[in-house]
C-alpha positions as MATLAB code, in Angstrom:
seq = 'MTNPFGVRPVINASATLTALGGSLMPPSVLKAMTEGAAHFVDLPELHDHVGERLAALTRNEAACVTSGAAAAITLTVASCVGEPAQAFPADAEVVMFTGQRNGYDYAARLTGARIVDVGPSIEELRAALVRRPACVLWFAGAHYAAGALPIEDVIRVAREHGPPAVPVIVDAAAQIPPLSSLWRFTTELGADAVIFSGGKGLRGPQSSGLVLGKRWIVDRCRAHASPNQQIGRGMKVGKEELLGLYAAVEWTLEQDEEALLASYEQMVDRWVAGLREVPGVVAERGYPSEAGQPHGRAVVRLLTTSGWTRDGLVRALWDGDPRIAVGVSGVPDDAIALNPQTIEPGEDLVVLDALVRHLSSGDGS';
ca = [
      -1.756  -16.530    7.664;
      -5.360  -17.479    6.810;
      -5.997  -19.753    3.884;
      -8.409  -22.527    2.969;
      -5.624  -24.800    1.630;
      -3.666  -25.631    4.702;
      -0.383  -24.221    3.322;
       1.823  -23.374    6.323;
       3.542  -20.036    6.612;
       7.339  -20.073    6.645;
       9.831  -18.208    8.821;
      12.364  -17.290    6.087;
      15.983  -17.374    7.271;
      17.184  -18.223    3.695;
      16.819  -15.342    1.245;
      14.456  -13.333   -0.853;
      13.824  -16.443   -2.999;
      10.964  -16.607   -5.496;
      10.102  -20.066   -4.136;
       9.433  -18.596   -0.830;
       7.445  -15.525   -1.939;
      10.293  -12.980   -2.401;
       9.942  -10.573    0.487;
       7.236   -9.094    2.654;
       5.455   -5.859    1.559;
       5.120   -3.056    3.996;
       1.569   -1.584    4.703;
       2.056    1.372    2.252;
       2.648   -0.991   -0.656;
      -0.376   -3.146    0.228;
      -2.500    0.028    0.547;
      -1.298    1.299   -2.889;
      -2.111   -2.053   -4.579;
      -5.587   -2.252   -2.949;
      -6.420    1.205   -4.031;
      -5.183    0.422   -7.623;
      -7.350   -2.715   -7.741;
     -10.545   -0.635   -7.113;
     -10.380    1.386  -10.299;
     -10.087    1.109  -14.037;
      -7.324    3.227  -15.621;
      -5.618    3.902  -18.952;
      -2.835    1.548  -18.257;
      -0.195    2.977  -20.708;
      -0.826    6.422  -19.206;
      -0.256    4.951  -15.682;
       2.923    3.286  -16.978;
       4.141    6.632  -18.308;
       3.510    8.544  -15.024;
       5.000    5.797  -12.814;
       7.977    5.637  -15.030;
       8.575    9.262  -14.840;
       8.339    9.370  -11.024;
      10.536    6.306  -10.569;
      13.239    7.789  -12.902;
      13.195   10.958  -10.843;
      13.320    9.022   -7.457;
      16.263    6.895   -8.609;
      18.288    9.642  -10.423;
      17.875    7.998  -13.845;
      16.893    9.149  -17.257;
      14.011    6.798  -17.559;
      12.352    3.811  -15.873;
       9.756    1.184  -16.436;
       8.086   -1.591  -14.395;
       8.160   -5.179  -15.696;
       6.772   -8.460  -14.558;
       9.794   -9.445  -12.664;
      13.546   -9.235  -13.232;
      13.717  -12.202  -15.609;
      11.128  -10.499  -17.749;
      13.250   -7.362  -17.626;
      16.249   -9.257  -18.926;
      14.131  -10.436  -21.964;
      12.819   -6.872  -22.654;
      16.093   -5.087  -22.315;
      17.938   -7.686  -24.488;
      15.024   -7.428  -26.977;
      15.389   -3.689  -27.019;
      19.054   -4.045  -27.953;
      18.515   -6.856  -30.480;
      15.792   -5.082  -32.618;
      13.034   -2.537  -33.046;
       9.497   -3.493  -31.927;
       7.207   -4.863  -34.704;
      10.294   -6.070  -36.583;
      11.603   -9.678  -36.809;
      14.704  -10.208  -34.698;
      17.830  -10.830  -36.762;
      18.920  -14.519  -36.745;
      22.564  -13.641  -35.955;
      22.078  -11.527  -32.920;
      24.563  -12.121  -30.096;
      24.723  -11.284  -26.362;
      28.042  -11.225  -24.715;
      28.437  -12.781  -21.260;
      31.302  -13.784  -19.032;
      31.632  -17.602  -18.750;
      31.815  -17.286  -14.935;
      28.507  -15.364  -14.908;
      26.445  -17.937  -16.925;
      23.410  -18.964  -14.836;
      19.830  -20.046  -15.034;
      18.710  -16.723  -16.280;
      20.423  -17.177  -19.595;
      17.153  -18.346  -20.975;
      15.563  -14.944  -20.377;
      18.148  -13.513  -22.869;
      17.827  -16.362  -25.388;
      14.050  -15.986  -25.688;
      14.897  -13.380  -28.270;
      16.705  -15.900  -30.413;
      20.093  -14.233  -29.591;
      23.056  -16.447  -29.155;
      25.179  -16.043  -26.039;
      28.898  -15.546  -26.630;
      31.113  -16.506  -23.781;
      34.262  -14.525  -22.868;
      36.752  -15.002  -20.121;
      37.626  -12.224  -17.537;
      40.158  -10.439  -19.821;
      40.076   -7.175  -21.684;
      41.487   -8.946  -24.929;
      38.566  -11.475  -25.012;
      35.940   -8.844  -24.454;
      37.306   -6.715  -27.219;
      37.474   -9.558  -29.581;
      33.798  -10.290  -28.857;
      32.762   -6.645  -29.227;
      34.315   -6.393  -32.684;
      31.501   -8.612  -33.959;
      28.999   -5.868  -32.924;
      26.883   -7.936  -30.508;
      23.477   -6.640  -29.462;
      24.767   -5.970  -25.918;
      26.785   -7.120  -22.987;
      24.794   -8.708  -20.078;
      26.741   -8.414  -16.774;
      25.572   -9.780  -13.467;
      26.196   -7.825  -10.264;
      27.051   -9.241   -6.863;
      30.191  -10.390   -5.081;
      29.303  -14.060   -5.906;
      29.742  -13.298   -9.573;
      32.868  -11.051   -9.373;
      35.502  -13.823   -9.710;
      34.500  -14.892  -13.135;
      34.171  -11.507  -14.836;
      35.865   -8.173  -15.347;
      34.721   -5.280  -13.126;
      31.761   -3.339  -14.433;
      33.923   -0.246  -14.842;
      36.177   -1.997  -17.259;
      33.225   -3.585  -19.210;
      31.698   -0.140  -19.756;
      34.893    1.509  -20.759;
      35.824   -1.219  -23.294;
      32.179   -1.247  -24.654;
      32.534    2.553  -25.319;
      35.478    1.934  -27.518;
      33.311    0.057  -29.987;
      31.247    2.738  -31.483;
      29.545    4.877  -32.320;
      27.100    3.714  -31.379;
      28.693    1.926  -28.480;
      27.715   -1.622  -27.613;
      25.002   -1.252  -24.853;
      25.876   -2.684  -21.375;
      23.001   -4.116  -19.327;
      23.507   -4.855  -15.633;
      21.361   -7.463  -13.868;
      21.306   -6.287  -10.217;
      18.098   -8.137   -9.317;
      19.040   -8.741   -5.690;
      21.530   -5.915   -5.149;
      19.474   -3.859   -2.669;
      20.927   -3.186   -0.272;
      22.742   -0.968   -1.045;
      20.192    1.625   -2.147;
      22.977    3.320   -4.181;
      22.658    0.438   -6.644;
      19.566    2.209   -8.082;
      21.779    4.890   -9.587;
      25.414    3.757   -9.212;
      25.489    1.425  -12.343;
      23.773    3.858  -14.667;
      24.010    7.452  -13.566;
      27.512    7.096  -11.980;
      29.199    4.392  -14.080;
      27.356    4.735  -17.443;
      25.771    1.397  -17.985;
      22.786    1.712  -20.414;
      20.271   -0.156  -18.198;
      20.125   -1.818  -14.802;
      17.557   -4.416  -13.740;
      16.072   -5.053  -10.267;
      13.584   -7.418   -8.840;
      10.660   -5.591   -7.367;
       9.941   -8.354   -4.850;
      13.484   -8.661   -3.191;
      15.142   -5.851   -1.394;
      12.733   -3.223   -2.629;
       9.871   -5.209   -0.875;
       7.391   -4.573   -3.561;
       5.088   -6.974   -5.438;
       6.859  -10.302   -6.129;
       5.720  -10.292   -9.692;
       7.382   -6.957  -10.480;
      10.694   -5.844  -11.787;
      12.377   -2.583  -12.614;
      14.434   -1.316  -15.565;
      16.290    1.991  -14.988;
      18.575    3.661  -17.469;
      18.755    5.376  -20.933;
      15.488    6.519  -22.350;
      15.944    4.764  -25.660;
      16.204    1.427  -24.044;
      13.306    2.039  -21.701;
      11.124    3.210  -24.488;
      11.856    0.101  -26.446;
      11.190   -2.050  -23.265;
       7.727   -0.510  -23.123;
       7.109   -1.037  -26.794;
       8.149   -4.682  -26.626;
       5.859   -5.334  -23.603;
       2.222   -5.837  -22.809;
      -0.263   -4.660  -23.814;
       1.505   -4.460  -27.136;
       1.512   -7.668  -29.212;
       5.300   -8.186  -29.004;
       7.631  -10.577  -27.384;
       6.563   -9.279  -23.881;
       2.868   -9.664  -24.361;
       2.663  -12.477  -21.846;
       4.830  -10.485  -19.388;
       1.857   -8.488  -18.229;
       2.117   -5.707  -15.553;
      -1.085   -4.726  -13.882;
      -2.094   -1.417  -12.353;
      -1.642   -3.074   -8.924;
       2.034   -3.903   -9.571;
       2.688   -0.501  -11.073;
       1.333    1.334   -7.977;
       2.734   -1.240   -5.555;
       6.325   -1.017   -6.977;
       6.255    2.797   -6.990;
       5.145    2.778   -3.370;
       7.870    0.199   -2.598;
      10.595    2.307   -4.085;
       9.271    5.426   -2.119;
       9.176    3.381    1.064;
      12.692    1.830    0.577;
      14.212    5.277   -0.109;
      12.819    6.604    3.162;
      14.456    3.835    5.250;
      17.531    4.380    7.369;
      19.819    1.900    5.471;
      22.694    2.191    7.995;
      20.356    1.283   10.911;
      18.770   -1.477    8.770;
      22.147   -3.108    8.087;
      23.090   -2.662   11.768;
      19.947   -4.530   12.727;
      20.984   -7.421   10.358;
      24.351   -7.678   12.087;
      22.768   -7.692   15.494;
      20.723  -10.733   14.403;
      23.777  -12.420   13.163;
      25.577  -11.741   16.427;
      22.742  -13.251   18.393;
      22.716  -16.392   16.220;
      26.547  -16.843   16.436;
      26.588  -16.243   20.282;
      23.524  -18.483   20.845;
      25.062  -21.401   19.013;
      28.600  -21.017   20.414;
      28.097  -23.524   23.334;
      26.220  -26.111   21.274;
      28.402  -29.185   20.870;
      29.270  -30.355   17.444;
      28.580  -26.947   15.850;
      30.708  -24.099   14.597;
      28.938  -20.893   14.021;
      30.509  -17.774   12.612;
      29.617  -14.650   10.690;
      29.824  -14.962    6.895;
      30.109  -12.035    4.546;
      28.702  -11.074    2.107;
      25.197  -12.528    1.793;
      24.347  -15.308   -0.598;
      23.596  -12.783   -3.340;
      26.672  -10.767   -2.572;
      25.026   -7.979   -0.704;
      26.896   -5.951    1.864;
      25.665   -7.555    5.033;
      26.515  -10.625    7.108;
      24.852  -13.877    7.704;
      25.429  -16.715   10.211;
      27.137  -19.672    8.682;
      26.521  -22.819   10.851;
      28.871  -25.806   10.294;
      27.943  -29.247   11.461;
      30.722  -31.355   12.766;
      30.482  -35.171   12.663;
      29.998  -35.126   16.445;
      26.805  -33.144   16.091;
      24.903  -36.244   15.086;
      23.358  -34.350   12.137;
      23.689  -34.092    8.422;
      23.054  -30.771    6.647;
      20.174  -32.182    4.708;
      18.672  -33.805    7.844;
      18.783  -30.508    9.701;
      17.272  -28.571    6.791;
      14.477  -31.133    6.620;
      13.846  -31.090   10.353;
      13.593  -27.256   10.407;
      11.233  -27.329    7.387;
       8.997  -29.975    8.889;
       8.958  -28.427   12.301;
       6.350  -26.084   13.782;
       6.900  -23.284   12.841;
       8.252  -24.100    9.463;
      11.680  -22.631    8.970;
      13.693  -22.196    5.806;
      17.459  -21.913    5.909;
      20.037  -21.248    3.157;
      22.452  -23.794    1.748;
      23.807  -21.529   -1.187;
      27.455  -20.546   -1.083;
      28.370  -22.496    2.063;
      30.201  -25.781    2.483;
      28.206  -29.081    2.158;
      28.322  -29.494    5.990;
      26.836  -26.049    6.620;
      23.750  -23.990    6.599;
      23.308  -20.189    6.417;
      21.035  -17.934    8.303;
      20.112  -14.750    6.436;
      18.752  -11.735    8.500;
      17.352   -9.887    5.481;
      14.069  -11.765    5.460;
      13.568  -12.127    9.227;
      10.770  -10.185   10.948;
      11.405   -8.789   14.502;
      11.573  -11.565   17.056;
      11.781  -14.406   14.447;
      15.564  -14.538   14.818;
      15.019  -15.860   18.445;
      12.460  -18.440   17.058;
      15.027  -19.688   14.580;
      17.785  -19.929   17.247;
      15.553  -21.762   19.689;
      14.641  -24.305   17.004;
      18.241  -24.789   15.988;
      19.399  -25.212   19.634;
      16.570  -27.651   20.296;
      17.310  -29.874   17.275;
      21.079  -29.719   17.590;
      21.017  -30.448   21.291;
      19.089  -33.592   20.691;
      21.883  -35.027   18.426;
      19.453  -37.365   16.745;
      19.629  -36.089   13.184;
      20.092  -38.075   10.033;
];
């Protein structure tokens, strides 16, 4: 990495986190963005063509590119709350499961809508839908499953409250893999829209997101968004992100997902095997990933005999050369997690070497 600021690159064994830059873009995505940057275009026209092609690639009725998944939440909720160029109603409601409340609530509340909490029961969901909320916002991933009804039940119950039925929006920002997420929630199960981050598993521009689903909701997302003077005016998508995300979806769909997941598991096996003889450490395969994706990660527990605290080890890896980021989400307080999804070839051995070196020293704090 060449930069004039002295910012050190990171080996990312944590996750496709925004704070670490999302993911790494393949050459075809970089090429598409560079080509887009060299020309002026009619941006709405480019939006139309990219959306049509993305819908066809993902087996959906319609698609649009947004400036990230959080922006996509705001735009899809806005599309359910009201028509563009009209004031949003003061009494709009968005139904969410209490167990799925998270830091992205604010993206929905930007519209002025109030979030109505329900527990994981059909009766509570039905009672909330009687009030005719703007939509149900449901978060995908195994880590959210315990606090909510399955999406199949949510869609079925929402269809009972119509016509028109209460729209169901699925946030699946980090749910690639599997690639089937691109059509499963909408085309197969019947959700009105599904949201993805462009800069995570799709490996597109970090500042991009993707809405797939019913044409009416996608058309409204476009109308609410830049360059129109609506709630999404500040959520600008450039020609570079449009072309980059399209290239990323194309590239992703061309990959051998089975082989990719197998390579992840091989890295996890190497980490677990390489740490097996290190004293004071218990390493084992964890499943699923921190975002509930269908692949393993290595969970490394630090026993008191290791001489390390979890925070001390995380800090030592971050301060080392090379700088290494590891995960702490969804694991015990005495453990770190190593995620293979964001590791480039050969970097897994660098991570392993750094861990063995630090842990063998036993001088952590």
